[in-house]
N, C-alpha and C positions, 0 to 999 in steps of 0.2 A: 411481505415476508420478513420476519424478524431474523436477525443474525447477530454474530459477534465477530470481533477482530481476533483471529487466532494467533497471528504472528505478524510483526512489523519488521520490515527489512531495511528501513532507512532511518536516519537521525536528523534532527534539526540542524540546518546549516549545510547539510551534505549536498554536493553537486551530483546530479544524476543525469544519465543519458536517456534518450528516447527509448521506450520499451523496457526500461528497468523495472523489475518487480518491486512494488511498494509494500503490499501487504496481502495477507490471505484472509478472506472473509468466509465464515462458515455459517450456513443456514440449512436446516433440514438435512443434516449429515452430508451436505455437498459442499465442497470447497471451491471458492472462486478467487483467482489470482487477479489483483488489480495492478495494472502497469501504467507507467508514465506515457502520456501522449506526446510530450515534447521534452527536450533537454532543459533543465532548470535547476534552481537551488530550492531545497525544501525549507519553507518558512517556519512551519509549526507542525508538531506531531502531538495530537491530543489523545491518542489511544494508550 
């Protein structure tokens, strides 16, 4: 299923906690929120 990144909530180098919202992916008019599985630092954002 094709989709696109609708909104990015994090920046490169940002420290995030477990379950922080990373981005919203939209496909077929449905939105899917992707969350961090672990606490970490964001290395790169390509969107």
